N, C-alpha and C positions, 0 to 999 in steps of 0.2 A: 502495500500499500505508501511506504511511506521509503523502502528502501533506498539506501544512498542520499534521503535530500540531506545534503552539506548544509543548506542555508536554515532547514527549522530550527528554532528556536525555542519553540515551543508551541503547547497543542491547545486549543482554544478552552474557556474554562466549561463548557458542555457538552467537550469529545465523548465520545463511548463509541467503543467497537460496534458494528451494528450486529442488527437480530440476524441468525444463519450463521454467521460467521463464527466456525470450529478450530481451524487453525488459526494460528496469527505468525507462526516461526519468520524471523526473519522481519517484520511489519516496520521495526524503526533500526534496521541493521543500520551501521556506518550512517546514522544520524551524528556528525560529530560535534555540531552545533545545537541539541537539544540537549536544557539544563535541565530544566521539572517539567512534571506532567502535571495535570490538572490536580485538584484536592480531593475530587470527586472521581478521578479516575482506577478505575481496578480491572481486573482482567476479568471476563464472566465464568460464571461454573460451568457454563458447556464449552469451556474452550478446551480441546484435547491437546495440542501443541504449540506450545510458545518458547521453542528452541531458539535460541538465539535473539530474539526479540527487541532488546537494547545491546545487542551484540555489536561493540564499534561508538558505543554513543561516548566520546571522550571526553564531552563535558557535563555529563548529568552528575549529576549533587547530592542527591536527594528522591525520597519517594515520597507522595501523601501519605498520612498519619492511616490510614486506613485500607491502604494498596493490600492487597492478597493473590495469591497466586489456585487457583482450583487443585485440592490434593492429588486428583487423578490427570491431571493434564505433566508431561513431561516437559519437563523446560531446562532441558541442557542448555547448557551455556547462556541462559540465559543474560545473565549482566557481565559475560566476556567482554575484556578490553573497556570497561565501565572503570576508569581507575579513581576518579575520584567522587565516585561514589561507594558511603562509609559502610554500609551492612550487605557484601554481596550474595549472599548464601540464599538462594532461593527458598530453602527451609524454614527460612525465619520469616517469612509472608506467607506458606502455605497453610488454611483453614483446614484446620482436620476434624472430623463431625466426632464429637461425642458418644 
């Protein structure tokens, strides 16, 4: 969707992943100027693949407070290359069902 968009610095505050999308692999891959995501941004529970979603987003510094990754999603390399992001461990953002 935005793969390689080097001038993208942020997403609109009302941005959401469209209904019906189940794979987000590489969606923001190499968006080197992306610094942050909207406060309401999250990965919907129906997403099954978010591999490399933010891979190469070198300017991304933090994630929204309630950001989460569905526990069944493959999130391999989701934050690879996000050197400024403080907590790059995908499991820290996974929502575990109790």
